[in-house]
A tleap script that builds the chain and sets N, CA, C and O, in Angstrom:
source leaprc.protein.ff14SB
mol = sequence {
  NMET ASP TYR SER ARG LEU LEU ARG LYS ARG
  ALA LEU TYR GLU GLN GLY LYS GLY ILE LEU
  PRO ALA VAL THR VAL GLN SER TYR VAL GLN
  ALA PHE GLU LEU GLU TYR THR HIE HIE SER
  THR ALA ILE GLU GLY ASN SER LEU THR LEU
  LEU GLU THR LYS VAL VAL LEU GLU GLU GLY
  LEU SER VAL GLY GLY ARG LYS LEU ARG ASP
  ILE TYR GLU VAL VAL GLY HIE HIE LYS ALA
  TYR GLN HIE VAL LYS ALA CYS ALA LEU GLN
  GLY GLN PRO LEU ASP GLU ALA VAL THR LYS
  ASN ILE HIE ALA ILE LEU MET GLU ASN ILE
  MET VAL GLY GLY ILE TYR ARG MET TRP ARG
  TYR ILE PHE ARG ALA LEU LEU ILE ARG ARG
  LEU HIE GLN MET ARG CYS THR VAL CARG
}
set mol.1.N position { 20.511 10.257 16.699 }
set mol.1.CA position { 20.830 11.511 16.029 }
set mol.1.C position { 20.427 12.665 16.949 }
set mol.1.O position { 19.392 12.608 17.613 }
set mol.2.N position { 21.225 13.675 16.978 }
set mol.2.CA position { 20.991 14.867 17.783 }
set mol.2.C position { 19.809 15.645 17.203 }
set mol.2.O position { 19.747 15.890 15.998 }
set mol.3.N position { 18.875 16.031 18.072 }
set mol.3.CA position { 17.669 16.724 17.611 }
set mol.3.C position { 17.991 18.067 16.971 }
set mol.3.O position { 17.370 18.431 15.972 }
set mol.4.N position { 18.941 18.809 17.518 }
set mol.4.CA position { 19.298 20.112 16.936 }
set mol.4.C position { 19.895 19.930 15.538 }
set mol.4.O position { 19.667 20.751 14.650 }
set mol.5.N position { 20.645 18.870 15.351 }
set mol.5.CA position { 21.200 18.566 14.022 }
set mol.5.C position { 20.075 18.241 13.038 }
set mol.5.O position { 20.111 18.646 11.876 }
set mol.6.N position { 19.101 17.519 13.515 }
set mol.6.CA position { 17.942 17.190 12.673 }
set mol.6.C position { 17.177 18.453 12.273 }
set mol.6.O position { 16.733 18.579 11.132 }
set mol.7.N position { 17.026 19.377 13.206 }
set mol.7.CA position { 16.350 20.641 12.899 }
set mol.7.C position { 17.135 21.470 11.879 }
set mol.7.O position { 16.539 22.101 11.006 }
set mol.8.N position { 18.472 21.471 11.985 }
set mol.8.CA position { 19.293 22.183 10.995 }
set mol.8.C position { 19.116 21.567 9.608 }
set mol.8.O position { 19.023 22.285 8.613 }
set mol.9.N position { 19.070 20.237 9.548 }
set mol.9.CA position { 18.870 19.562 8.258 }
set mol.9.C position { 17.498 19.897 7.678 }
set mol.9.O position { 17.341 20.075 6.470 }
set mol.10.N position { 16.522 19.978 8.557 }
set mol.10.CA position { 15.177 20.329 8.096 }
set mol.10.C position { 15.153 21.751 7.540 }
set mol.10.O position { 14.521 22.004 6.514 }
set mol.11.N position { 15.833 22.676 8.206 }
set mol.11.CA position { 15.889 24.060 7.737 }
set mol.11.C position { 16.577 24.141 6.372 }
set mol.11.O position { 16.134 24.883 5.495 }
set mol.12.N position { 17.655 23.381 6.195 }
set mol.12.CA position { 18.338 23.335 4.895 }
set mol.12.C position { 17.413 22.786 3.816 }
set mol.12.O position { 17.386 23.283 2.690 }
set mol.13.N position { 16.663 21.764 4.174 }
set mol.13.CA position { 15.701 21.183 3.230 }
set mol.13.C position { 14.646 22.210 2.829 }
set mol.13.O position { 14.323 22.350 1.649 }
set mol.14.N position { 14.119 22.918 3.805 }
set mol.14.CA position { 13.084 23.916 3.522 }
set mol.14.C position { 13.629 25.027 2.624 }
set mol.14.O position { 12.908 25.522 1.757 }
set mol.15.N position { 14.883 25.426 2.816 }
set mol.15.CA position { 15.498 26.449 1.961 }
set mol.15.C position { 15.638 25.939 0.536 }
set mol.15.O position { 15.280 26.635 -0.414 }
set mol.16.N position { 16.154 24.738 0.385 }
set mol.16.CA position { 16.380 24.171 -0.940 }
set mol.16.C position { 15.096 23.827 -1.653 }
set mol.16.O position { 15.031 23.875 -2.881 }
set mol.17.N position { 14.088 23.487 -0.905 }
set mol.17.CA position { 12.805 23.092 -1.499 }
set mol.17.C position { 12.183 24.247 -2.282 }
set mol.17.O position { 11.533 24.022 -3.302 }
set mol.18.N position { 12.375 25.466 -1.818 }
set mol.18.CA position { 11.816 26.631 -2.505 }
set mol.18.C position { 12.473 26.908 -3.847 }
set mol.18.O position { 11.859 27.518 -4.722 }
set mol.19.N position { 13.710 26.469 -4.019 }
set mol.19.CA position { 14.449 26.698 -5.257 }
set mol.19.C position { 14.061 25.687 -6.329 }
set mol.19.O position { 14.025 26.007 -7.517 }
set mol.20.N position { 13.771 24.467 -5.895 }
set mol.20.CA position { 13.474 23.390 -6.842 }
set mol.20.C position { 12.106 23.574 -7.492 }
set mol.20.O position { 11.180 24.079 -6.858 }
set mol.21.N position { 11.977 23.168 -8.749 }
set mol.21.CA position { 10.662 23.191 -9.385 }
set mol.21.C position { 9.701 22.226 -8.675 }
set mol.21.O position { 10.124 21.215 -8.114 }
set mol.22.N position { 8.432 22.545 -8.710 }
set mol.22.CA position { 7.426 21.722 -8.029 }
set mol.22.C position { 7.428 20.282 -8.543 }
set mol.22.O position { 7.191 19.347 -7.779 }
set mol.23.N position { 7.694 20.109 -9.819 }
set mol.23.CA position { 7.721 18.760 -10.400 }
set mol.23.C position { 8.840 17.924 -9.774 }
set mol.23.O position { 8.661 16.735 -9.511 }
set mol.24.N position { 9.984 18.551 -9.540 }
set mol.24.CA position { 11.120 17.849 -8.937 }
set mol.24.C position { 10.796 17.456 -7.505 }
set mol.24.O position { 11.066 16.328 -7.092 }
set mol.25.N position { 10.223 18.375 -6.751 }
set mol.25.CA position { 9.856 18.082 -5.364 }
set mol.25.C position { 8.841 16.944 -5.339 }
set mol.25.O position { 8.948 16.029 -4.523 }
set mol.26.N position { 7.852 17.003 -6.238 }
set mol.26.CA position { 6.832 15.957 -6.289 }
set mol.26.C position { 7.452 14.601 -6.626 }
set mol.26.O position { 7.040 13.579 -6.077 }
set mol.27.N position { 8.436 14.583 -7.523 }
set mol.27.CA position { 9.068 13.302 -7.871 }
set mol.27.C position { 9.870 12.757 -6.691 }
set mol.27.O position { 9.917 11.543 -6.493 }
set mol.28.N position { 10.504 13.634 -5.899 }
set mol.28.CA position { 11.212 13.187 -4.700 }
set mol.28.C position { 10.233 12.617 -3.675 }
set mol.28.O position { 10.492 11.581 -3.064 }
set mol.29.N position { 9.117 13.301 -3.497 }
set mol.29.CA position { 8.099 12.824 -2.552 }
set mol.29.C position { 7.573 11.469 -2.994 }
set mol.29.O position { 7.433 10.556 -2.180 }
set mol.30.N position { 7.284 11.339 -4.275 }
set mol.30.CA position { 6.763 10.085 -4.818 }
set mol.30.C position { 7.792 8.952 -4.654 }
set mol.30.O position { 7.431 7.833 -4.290 }
set mol.31.N position { 9.059 9.246 -4.921 }
set mol.31.CA position { 10.112 8.236 -4.770 }
set mol.31.C position { 10.257 7.821 -3.303 }
set mol.31.O position { 10.428 6.640 -3.003 }
set mol.32.N position { 10.187 8.797 -2.394 }
set mol.32.CA position { 10.283 8.474 -0.963 }
set mol.32.C position { 9.129 7.576 -0.546 }
set mol.32.O position { 9.337 6.567 0.127 }
set mol.33.N position { 7.905 7.939 -0.945 }
set mol.33.CA position { 6.733 7.155 -0.544 }
set mol.33.C position { 6.808 5.736 -1.093 }
set mol.33.O position { 6.435 4.784 -0.407 }
set mol.34.N position { 7.282 5.590 -2.311 }
set mol.34.CA position { 7.424 4.269 -2.913 }
set mol.34.C position { 8.432 3.431 -2.130 }
set mol.34.O position { 8.148 2.288 -1.771 }
set mol.35.N position { 9.598 3.994 -1.869 }
set mol.35.CA position { 10.627 3.249 -1.144 }
set mol.35.C position { 10.217 2.980 0.301 }
set mol.35.O position { 10.500 1.911 0.841 }
set mol.36.N position { 9.555 3.943 0.922 }
set mol.36.CA position { 9.083 3.770 2.297 }
set mol.36.C position { 8.085 2.622 2.364 }
set mol.36.O position { 8.170 1.778 3.256 }
set mol.37.N position { 7.146 2.584 1.434 }
set mol.37.CA position { 6.159 1.510 1.408 }
set mol.37.C position { 6.831 0.164 1.160 }
set mol.37.O position { 6.533 -0.823 1.832 }
set mol.38.N position { 7.734 0.136 0.194 }
set mol.38.CA position { 8.408 -1.131 -0.111 }
set mol.38.C position { 9.185 -1.654 1.095 }
set mol.38.O position { 9.031 -2.814 1.478 }
set mol.39.N position { 10.016 -0.807 1.692 }
set mol.39.CA position { 10.859 -1.262 2.792 }
set mol.39.C position { 10.037 -1.594 4.040 }
set mol.39.O position { 10.357 -2.543 4.756 }
set mol.40.N position { 8.989 -0.824 4.302 }
set mol.40.CA position { 8.158 -1.092 5.478 }
set mol.40.C position { 7.436 -2.425 5.361 }
set mol.40.O position { 7.339 -3.169 6.337 }
set mol.41.N position { 6.931 -2.728 4.173 }
set mol.41.CA position { 6.242 -4.006 4.003 }
set mol.41.C position { 7.237 -5.161 3.891 }
set mol.41.O position { 6.924 -6.283 4.290 }
set mol.42.N position { 8.426 -4.901 3.354 }
set mol.42.CA position { 9.447 -5.953 3.250 }
set mol.42.C position { 9.903 -6.403 4.637 }
set mol.42.O position { 10.181 -7.582 4.854 }
set mol.43.N position { 9.977 -5.464 5.566 }
set mol.43.CA position { 10.354 -5.811 6.945 }
set mol.43.C position { 9.365 -6.822 7.519 }
set mol.43.O position { 9.740 -7.690 8.307 }
set mol.44.N position { 8.109 -6.704 7.120 }
set mol.44.CA position { 7.065 -7.597 7.619 }
set mol.44.C position { 6.954 -8.888 6.805 }
set mol.44.O position { 6.059 -9.699 7.047 }
set mol.45.N position { 7.866 -9.081 5.838 }
set mol.45.CA position { 7.882 -10.335 5.090 }
set mol.45.C position { 7.247 -10.268 3.712 }
set mol.45.O position { 7.074 -11.301 3.066 }
set mol.46.N position { 6.896 -9.078 3.251 }
set mol.46.CA position { 6.298 -8.942 1.922 }
set mol.46.C position { 7.346 -9.294 0.874 }
set mol.46.O position { 8.500 -8.880 0.985 }
set mol.47.N position { 6.951 -10.058 -0.144 }
set mol.47.CA position { 7.905 -10.574 -1.123 }
set mol.47.C position { 8.029 -9.715 -2.385 }
set mol.47.O position { 8.830 -10.036 -3.264 }
set mol.48.N position { 7.255 -8.633 -2.492 }
set mol.48.CA position { 7.332 -7.805 -3.693 }
set mol.48.C position { 8.662 -7.053 -3.748 }
set mol.48.O position { 9.161 -6.572 -2.731 }
set mol.49.N position { 9.223 -6.962 -4.949 }
set mol.49.CA position { 10.433 -6.173 -5.147 }
set mol.49.C position { 10.047 -4.699 -5.230 }
set mol.49.O position { 8.864 -4.360 -5.276 }
set mol.50.N position { 11.049 -3.832 -5.248 }
set mol.50.CA position { 10.791 -2.401 -5.365 }
set mol.50.C position { 10.082 -2.094 -6.686 }
set mol.50.O position { 9.147 -1.293 -6.720 }
set mol.51.N position { 10.522 -2.726 -7.763 }
set mol.51.CA position { 9.898 -2.501 -9.063 }
set mol.51.C position { 8.454 -3.000 -9.083 }
set mol.51.O position { 7.581 -2.345 -9.651 }
set mol.52.N position { 8.200 -4.144 -8.471 }
set mol.52.CA position { 6.830 -4.669 -8.405 }
set mol.52.C position { 5.939 -3.759 -7.553 }
set mol.52.O position { 4.770 -3.547 -7.875 }
set mol.53.N position { 6.497 -3.230 -6.474 }
set mol.53.CA position { 5.745 -2.289 -5.640 }
set mol.53.C position { 5.390 -1.051 -6.448 }
set mol.53.O position { 4.277 -0.536 -6.341 }
set mol.54.N position { 6.326 -0.574 -7.250 }
set mol.54.CA position { 6.078 0.593 -8.109 }
set mol.54.C position { 4.957 0.303 -9.103 }
set mol.54.O position { 4.091 1.152 -9.318 }
set mol.55.N position { 4.960 -0.873 -9.705 }
set mol.55.CA position { 3.914 -1.243 -10.670 }
set mol.55.C position { 2.550 -1.278 -9.986 }
set mol.55.O position { 1.563 -0.791 -10.537 }
set mol.56.N position { 2.497 -1.846 -8.798 }
set mol.56.CA position { 1.221 -1.940 -8.064 }
set mol.56.C position { 0.699 -0.554 -7.714 }
set mol.56.O position { -0.478 -0.263 -7.927 }
set mol.57.N position { 1.566 0.305 -7.177 }
set mol.57.CA position { 1.112 1.610 -6.700 }
set mol.57.C position { 0.881 2.620 -7.821 }
set mol.57.O position { -0.102 3.360 -7.791 }
set mol.58.N position { 1.765 2.659 -8.797 }
set mol.58.CA position { 1.664 3.692 -9.822 }
set mol.58.C position { 0.809 3.285 -11.016 }
set mol.58.O position { 0.120 4.116 -11.607 }
set mol.59.N position { 0.857 2.015 -11.363 }
set mol.59.CA position { 0.097 1.559 -12.526 }
set mol.59.C position { -1.223 0.913 -12.134 }
set mol.59.O position { -2.123 0.775 -12.962 }
set mol.60.N position { -1.337 0.519 -10.873 }
set mol.60.CA position { -2.556 -0.130 -10.420 }
set mol.60.C position { -2.702 -1.548 -10.956 }
set mol.60.O position { -3.813 -2.069 -11.052 }
set mol.61.N position { -1.586 -2.167 -11.304 }
set mol.61.CA position { -1.604 -3.521 -11.851 }
set mol.61.C position { -1.145 -4.507 -10.797 }
set mol.61.O position { -0.303 -4.184 -9.959 }
set mol.62.N position { -1.698 -5.716 -10.839 }
set mol.62.CA position { -1.210 -6.756 -9.942 }
set mol.62.C position { -0.033 -7.450 -10.613 }
set mol.62.O position { 0.145 -7.374 -11.829 }
set mol.63.N position { 0.752 -8.116 -9.811 }
set mol.63.CA position { 1.957 -8.767 -10.303 }
set mol.63.C position { 1.711 -10.264 -10.311 }
set mol.63.O position { 1.353 -10.848 -9.288 }
set mol.64.N position { 1.902 -10.877 -11.459 }
set mol.64.CA position { 1.683 -12.313 -11.580 }
set mol.64.C position { 2.645 -13.113 -10.724 }
set mol.64.O position { 3.806 -12.739 -10.556 }
set mol.65.N position { 2.155 -14.207 -10.187 }
set mol.65.CA position { 2.997 -15.086 -9.392 }
set mol.65.C position { 3.215 -14.624 -7.967 }
set mol.65.O position { 3.982 -15.248 -7.234 }
set mol.66.N position { 2.569 -13.560 -7.556 }
set mol.66.CA position { 2.708 -13.055 -6.181 }
set mol.66.C position { 1.404 -13.257 -5.432 }
set mol.66.O position { 0.327 -13.302 -6.027 }
set mol.67.N position { 1.517 -13.376 -4.130 }
set mol.67.CA position { 0.331 -13.537 -3.292 }
set mol.67.C position { -0.493 -12.254 -3.313 }
set mol.67.O position { 0.046 -11.148 -3.308 }
set mol.68.N position { -1.810 -12.431 -3.337 }
set mol.68.CA position { -2.689 -11.260 -3.267 }
set mol.68.C position { -2.472 -10.503 -1.965 }
set mol.68.O position { -2.562 -9.276 -1.930 }
set mol.69.N position { -2.191 -11.220 -0.921 }
set mol.69.CA position { -1.965 -10.574 0.374 }
set mol.69.C position { -0.808 -9.576 0.293 }
set mol.69.O position { -0.888 -8.487 0.863 }
set mol.70.N position { 0.265 -9.941 -0.412 }
set mol.70.CA position { 1.402 -9.029 -0.562 }
set mol.70.C position { 0.995 -7.759 -1.296 }
set mol.70.O position { 1.398 -6.657 -0.927 }
set mol.71.N position { 0.191 -7.929 -2.339 }
set mol.71.CA position { -0.269 -6.773 -3.114 }
set mol.71.C position { -1.177 -5.902 -2.250 }
set mol.71.O position { -1.051 -4.678 -2.245 }
set mol.72.N position { -2.094 -6.542 -1.517 }
set mol.72.CA position { -3.004 -5.785 -0.656 }
set mol.72.C position { -2.257 -5.075 0.468 }
set mol.72.O position { -2.623 -3.964 0.850 }
set mol.73.N position { -1.218 -5.705 0.997 }
set mol.73.CA position { -0.425 -5.056 2.055 }
set mol.73.C position { 0.226 -3.772 1.549 }
set mol.73.O position { 0.235 -2.758 2.246 }
set mol.74.N position { 0.766 -3.820 0.339 }
set mol.74.CA position { 1.425 -2.642 -0.242 }
set mol.74.C position { 0.409 -1.521 -0.437 }
set mol.74.O position { 0.664 -0.374 -0.072 }
set mol.75.N position { -0.733 -1.856 -1.011 }
set mol.75.CA position { -1.775 -0.841 -1.249 }
set mol.75.C position { -2.278 -0.278 0.075 }
set mol.75.O position { -2.448 0.933 0.213 }
set mol.76.N position { -2.515 -1.156 1.047 }
set mol.76.CA position { -2.997 -0.711 2.354 }
set mol.76.C position { -1.996 0.174 3.068 }
set mol.76.O position { -2.370 1.177 3.676 }
set mol.77.N position { -0.730 -0.190 2.998 }
set mol.77.CA position { 0.305 0.630 3.644 }
set mol.77.C position { 0.355 2.014 3.022 }
set mol.77.O position { 0.458 3.016 3.729 }
set mol.78.N position { 0.283 2.069 1.703 }
set mol.78.CA position { 0.335 3.367 1.020 }
set mol.78.C position { -0.875 4.230 1.399 }
set mol.78.O position { -0.733 5.426 1.655 }
set mol.79.N position { -2.055 3.624 1.434 }
set mol.79.CA position { -3.264 4.373 1.841 }
set mol.79.C position { -3.143 4.864 3.283 }
set mol.79.O position { -3.506 6.000 3.591 }
set mol.80.N position { -2.634 4.005 4.157 }
set mol.80.CA position { -2.491 4.385 5.567 }
set mol.80.C position { -1.497 5.531 5.719 }
set mol.80.O position { -1.717 6.437 6.522 }
set mol.81.N position { -0.416 5.500 4.965 }
set mol.81.CA position { 0.570 6.583 5.011 }
set mol.81.C position { -0.055 7.891 4.538 }
set mol.81.O position { 0.180 8.941 5.135 }
set mol.82.N position { -0.847 7.835 3.474 }
set mol.82.CA position { -1.528 9.039 2.983 }
set mol.82.C position { -2.485 9.580 4.046 }
set mol.82.O position { -2.610 10.793 4.216 }
set mol.83.N position { -3.153 8.683 4.752 }
set mol.83.CA position { -4.072 9.091 5.825 }
set mol.83.C position { -3.299 9.782 6.959 }
set mol.83.O position { -3.741 10.805 7.481 }
set mol.84.N position { -2.160 9.224 7.329 }
set mol.84.CA position { -1.344 9.826 8.394 }
set mol.84.C position { -0.870 11.212 7.972 }
set mol.84.O position { -0.884 12.147 8.772 }
set mol.85.N position { -0.450 11.344 6.711 }
set mol.85.CA position { -0.026 12.663 6.220 }
set mol.85.C position { -1.170 13.665 6.285 }
set mol.85.O position { -0.974 14.808 6.699 }
set mol.86.N position { -2.361 13.243 5.879 }
set mol.86.CA position { -3.521 14.139 5.907 }
set mol.86.C position { -3.841 14.556 7.350 }
set mol.86.O position { -4.147 15.720 7.606 }
set mol.87.N position { -3.770 13.623 8.269 }
set mol.87.CA position { -4.022 13.940 9.681 }
set mol.87.C position { -2.987 14.920 10.205 }
set mol.87.O position { -3.327 15.839 10.951 }
set mol.88.N position { -1.726 14.737 9.825 }
set mol.88.CA position { -0.660 15.635 10.275 }
set mol.88.C position { -0.870 17.040 9.716 }
set mol.88.O position { -0.667 18.027 10.424 }
set mol.89.N position { -1.276 17.134 8.449 }
set mol.89.CA position { -1.525 18.456 7.847 }
set mol.89.C position { -2.685 19.177 8.524 }
set mol.89.O position { -2.696 20.405 8.608 }
set mol.90.N position { -3.659 18.411 9.006 }
set mol.90.CA position { -4.801 19.004 9.700 }
set mol.90.C position { -4.498 19.282 11.167 }
set mol.90.O position { -5.309 19.890 11.866 }
set mol.91.N position { -3.341 18.841 11.634 }
set mol.91.CA position { -2.960 19.069 13.027 }
set mol.91.C position { -3.636 18.134 14.002 }
set mol.91.O position { -3.700 18.422 15.197 }
set mol.92.N position { -4.140 17.019 13.512 }
set mol.92.CA position { -4.795 16.058 14.391 }
set mol.92.C position { -3.755 15.331 15.238 }
set mol.92.O position { -2.703 14.942 14.731 }
set mol.93.N position { -4.040 15.148 16.506 }
set mol.93.CA position { -3.110 14.371 17.331 }
set mol.93.C position { -3.241 12.879 17.006 }
set mol.93.O position { -4.288 12.425 16.546 }
set mol.94.N position { -2.187 12.142 17.245 }
set mol.94.CA position { -2.199 10.702 17.012 }
set mol.94.C position { -2.861 10.042 18.215 }
set mol.94.O position { -2.194 9.529 19.113 }
set mol.95.N position { -4.180 10.069 18.207 }
set mol.95.CA position { -4.936 9.527 19.332 }
set mol.95.C position { -5.499 8.149 18.975 }
set mol.95.O position { -5.165 7.571 17.941 }
set mol.96.N position { -6.357 7.643 19.854 }
set mol.96.CA position { -6.910 6.298 19.662 }
set mol.96.C position { -7.733 6.199 18.377 }
set mol.96.O position { -7.639 5.204 17.658 }
set mol.97.N position { -8.532 7.212 18.086 }
set mol.97.CA position { -9.384 7.173 16.890 }
set mol.97.C position { -8.551 7.137 15.610 }
set mol.97.O position { -8.855 6.374 14.693 }
set mol.98.N position { -7.506 7.955 15.548 }
set mol.98.CA position { -6.638 7.968 14.362 }
set mol.98.C position { -5.924 6.631 14.230 }
set mol.98.O position { -5.798 6.095 13.128 }
set mol.99.N position { -5.456 6.089 15.358 }
set mol.99.CA position { -4.773 4.798 15.327 }
set mol.99.C position { -5.705 3.695 14.837 }
set mol.99.O position { -5.295 2.833 14.060 }
set mol.100.N position { -6.950 3.721 15.287 }
set mol.100.CA position { -7.921 2.715 14.829 }
set mol.100.C position { -8.224 2.884 13.339 }
set mol.100.O position { -8.408 1.896 12.628 }
set mol.101.N position { -8.276 4.122 12.868 }
set mol.101.CA position { -8.487 4.357 11.437 }
set mol.101.C position { -7.324 3.814 10.615 }
set mol.101.O position { -7.529 3.211 9.562 }
set mol.102.N position { -6.114 4.027 11.094 }
set mol.102.CA position { -4.932 3.506 10.395 }
set mol.102.C position { -5.020 1.991 10.321 }
set mol.102.O position { -4.778 1.406 9.266 }
set mol.103.N position { -5.362 1.356 11.422 }
set mol.103.CA position { -5.484 -0.103 11.443 }
set mol.103.C position { -6.576 -0.579 10.482 }
set mol.103.O position { -6.399 -1.565 9.766 }
set mol.104.N position { -7.698 0.129 10.477 }
set mol.104.CA position { -8.791 -0.253 9.573 }
set mol.104.C position { -8.357 -0.143 8.113 }
set mol.104.O position { -8.698 -0.996 7.293 }
set mol.105.N position { -7.611 0.903 7.793 }
set mol.105.CA position { -7.122 1.070 6.416 }
set mol.105.C position { -6.169 -0.069 6.057 }
set mol.105.O position { -6.239 -0.619 4.958 }
set mol.106.N position { -5.286 -0.417 6.980 }
set mol.106.CA position { -4.334 -1.496 6.718 }
set mol.106.C position { -5.042 -2.839 6.530 }
set mol.106.O position { -4.639 -3.641 5.688 }
set mol.107.N position { -6.076 -3.081 7.297 }
set mol.107.CA position { -6.754 -4.380 7.240 }
set mol.107.C position { -7.827 -4.448 6.159 }
set mol.107.O position { -8.280 -5.538 5.809 }
set mol.108.N position { -8.235 -3.308 5.630 }
set mol.108.CA position { -9.315 -3.265 4.638 }
set mol.108.C position { -9.028 -4.192 3.468 }
set mol.108.O position { -9.863 -5.028 3.121 }
set mol.109.N position { -7.881 -4.058 2.869 }
set mol.109.CA position { -7.560 -4.867 1.704 }
set mol.109.C position { -7.305 -6.315 2.064 }
set mol.109.O position { -7.575 -7.207 1.261 }
set mol.110.N position { -6.794 -6.563 3.250 }
set mol.110.CA position { -6.559 -7.937 3.675 }
set mol.110.C position { -7.904 -8.646 3.807 }
set mol.110.O position { -8.052 -9.794 3.387 }
set mol.111.N position { -8.870 -7.963 4.387 }
set mol.111.CA position { -10.210 -8.546 4.504 }
set mol.111.C position { -10.837 -8.726 3.127 }
set mol.111.O position { -11.498 -9.733 2.870 }
set mol.112.N position { -10.633 -7.757 2.243 }
set mol.112.CA position { -11.147 -7.879 0.886 }
set mol.112.C position { -10.527 -9.095 0.216 }
set mol.112.O position { -11.199 -9.800 -0.537 }
set mol.113.N position { -9.251 -9.344 0.484 }
set mol.113.CA position { -8.594 -10.507 -0.078 }
set mol.113.C position { -9.251 -11.792 0.369 }
set mol.113.O position { -9.415 -12.718 -0.426 }
set mol.114.N position { -9.632 -11.859 1.644 }
set mol.114.CA position { -10.335 -13.037 2.151 }
set mol.114.C position { -11.680 -13.202 1.486 }
set mol.114.O position { -12.077 -14.315 1.142 }
set mol.115.N position { -12.387 -12.096 1.303 }
set mol.115.CA position { -13.685 -12.152 0.631 }
set mol.115.C position { -13.505 -12.550 -0.821 }
set mol.115.O position { -14.302 -13.317 -1.361 }
set mol.116.N position { -12.445 -12.026 -1.466 }
set mol.116.CA position { -12.170 -12.385 -2.855 }
set mol.116.C position { -11.936 -13.891 -2.977 }
set mol.116.O position { -12.471 -14.540 -3.876 }
set mol.117.N position { -11.132 -14.441 -2.062 }
set mol.117.CA position { -10.864 -15.877 -2.116 }
set mol.117.C position { -12.149 -16.663 -1.923 }
set mol.117.O position { -12.371 -17.670 -2.596 }
set mol.118.N position { -13.002 -16.209 -1.004 }
set mol.118.CA position { -14.257 -16.904 -0.766 }
set mol.118.C position { -15.099 -16.906 -2.033 }
set mol.118.O position { -15.636 -17.947 -2.412 }
set mol.119.N position { -15.225 -15.755 -2.699 }
set mol.119.CA position { -16.016 -15.683 -3.924 }
set mol.119.C position { -15.398 -16.493 -5.050 }
set mol.119.O position { -16.117 -17.051 -5.879 }
set mol.120.N position { -14.073 -16.563 -5.089 }
set mol.120.CA position { -13.400 -17.366 -6.109 }
set mol.120.C position { -13.777 -18.835 -5.942 }
set mol.120.O position { -14.049 -19.518 -6.930 }
set mol.121.N position { -13.797 -19.332 -4.697 }
set mol.121.CA position { -14.164 -20.725 -4.450 }
set mol.121.C position { -15.636 -20.970 -4.768 }
set mol.121.O position { -15.996 -22.008 -5.322 }
set mol.122.N position { -16.479 -20.009 -4.414 }
set mol.122.CA position { -17.907 -20.150 -4.730 }
set mol.122.C position { -18.102 -20.187 -6.235 }
set mol.122.O position { -18.844 -21.024 -6.750 }
set mol.123.N position { -17.425 -19.265 -6.954 }
set mol.123.CA position { -17.552 -19.231 -8.403 }
set mol.123.C position { -17.060 -20.537 -9.018 }
set mol.123.O position { -17.675 -21.067 -9.944 }
set mol.124.N position { -15.950 -21.050 -8.499 }
set mol.124.CA position { -15.409 -22.306 -9.026 }
set mol.124.C position { -16.397 -23.450 -8.793 }
set mol.124.O position { -16.619 -24.274 -9.680 }
set mol.125.N position { -16.990 -23.497 -7.592 }
set mol.125.CA position { -17.973 -24.550 -7.300 }
set mol.125.C position { -19.172 -24.446 -8.229 }
set mol.125.O position { -19.672 -25.460 -8.716 }
set mol.126.N position { -19.641 -23.209 -8.479 }
set mol.126.CA position { -20.775 -23.033 -9.390 }
set mol.126.C position { -20.409 -23.438 -10.811 }
set mol.126.O position { -21.225 -24.024 -11.522 }
set mol.127.N position { -19.198 -23.129 -11.221 }
set mol.127.CA position { -18.748 -23.498 -12.556 }
set mol.127.C position { -18.669 -25.021 -12.699 }
set mol.127.O position { -19.099 -25.579 -13.709 }
set mol.128.N position { -18.121 -25.679 -11.691 }
set mol.128.CA position { -18.043 -27.142 -11.723 }
set mol.128.C position { -19.445 -27.746 -11.764 }
set mol.128.O position { -19.698 -28.701 -12.499 }
set mol.129.N position { -20.338 -27.189 -10.981 }
set mol.129.CA position { -21.724 -27.675 -10.966 }
set mol.129.C position { -22.358 -27.509 -12.343 }
set mol.129.O position { -23.027 -28.416 -12.839 }
set mol.130.N position { -22.145 -26.349 -12.957 }
set mol.130.CA position { -22.725 -26.083 -14.286 }
set mol.130.C position { -22.141 -27.034 -15.326 }
set mol.130.O position { -22.870 -27.576 -16.157 }
set mol.131.N position { -20.843 -27.233 -15.279 }
set mol.131.CA position { -20.212 -28.163 -16.213 }
set mol.131.C position { -20.731 -29.584 -16.001 }
set mol.131.O position { -20.932 -30.332 -16.958 }
set mol.132.N position { -20.946 -29.943 -14.736 }
set mol.132.CA position { -21.491 -31.265 -14.436 }
set mol.132.C position { -22.898 -31.396 -15.011 }
set mol.132.O position { -23.266 -32.442 -15.547 }
set mol.133.N position { -23.672 -30.336 -14.896 }
set mol.133.CA position { -25.033 -30.360 -15.459 }
set mol.133.C position { -24.981 -30.518 -16.980 }
set mol.133.O position { -25.856 -31.139 -17.582 }
set mol.134.N position { -23.958 -29.954 -17.578 }
set mol.134.CA position { -23.809 -30.069 -19.032 }
set mol.134.C position { -23.141 -31.403 -19.407 }
set mol.134.O position { -22.877 -31.676 -20.578 }
set mol.135.N position { -22.875 -32.226 -18.376 }
set mol.135.CA position { -22.263 -33.545 -18.529 }
set mol.135.C position { -20.845 -33.479 -19.091 }
set mol.135.O position { -20.417 -34.336 -19.864 }
set mol.136.N position { -20.139 -32.438 -18.678 }
set mol.136.CA position { -18.732 -32.315 -19.040 }
set mol.136.C position { -17.915 -32.871 -17.885 }
set mol.136.O position { -18.376 -32.873 -16.744 }
set mol.137.N position { -16.739 -33.331 -18.162 }
set mol.137.CA position { -15.860 -33.812 -17.106 }
set mol.137.C position { -14.886 -32.720 -16.716 }
set mol.137.O position { -14.380 -31.985 -17.564 }
set mol.138.N position { -14.637 -32.627 -15.452 }
set mol.138.CA position { -13.705 -31.634 -14.921 }
set mol.138.C position { -12.550 -32.386 -14.293 }
set mol.138.O position { -12.755 -33.294 -13.486 }
set mol.139.N position { -11.356 -32.015 -14.657 }
set mol.139.CA position { -10.163 -32.674 -14.099 }
set mol.139.C position { -9.473 -31.768 -13.140 }
set mol.139.O position { -8.450 -32.141 -12.566 }
savepdb mol mol.pdb
quit
């Protein structure tokens, strides 16, 4: 795409944005962020649908039958995008420190998922041990 054409489109957007109510602009921004997160994670193999991504991000609910990793990827991507927007508003350059922060945000939930799985196995082992002490059978 021609850069001058892109700048003209941006100018048209800025003109129209002032006419629209703030609620409308906010809903467009929210819809863009939702679709951007969904499509970006889908490219990487995430199995959540657009509607499931919306439920995770807007309602804060997990989706049954889906991998925790997929849910964590969506949440991490959205947080990382918000961080990039904040850095851009502050005029921060995209340097090594910002890039490392983005990576840390993306991996935060993935690591939490690993810790969650570890605790789930520990809890299950403790539960089996307790049931065994109570002389119950576990199948």
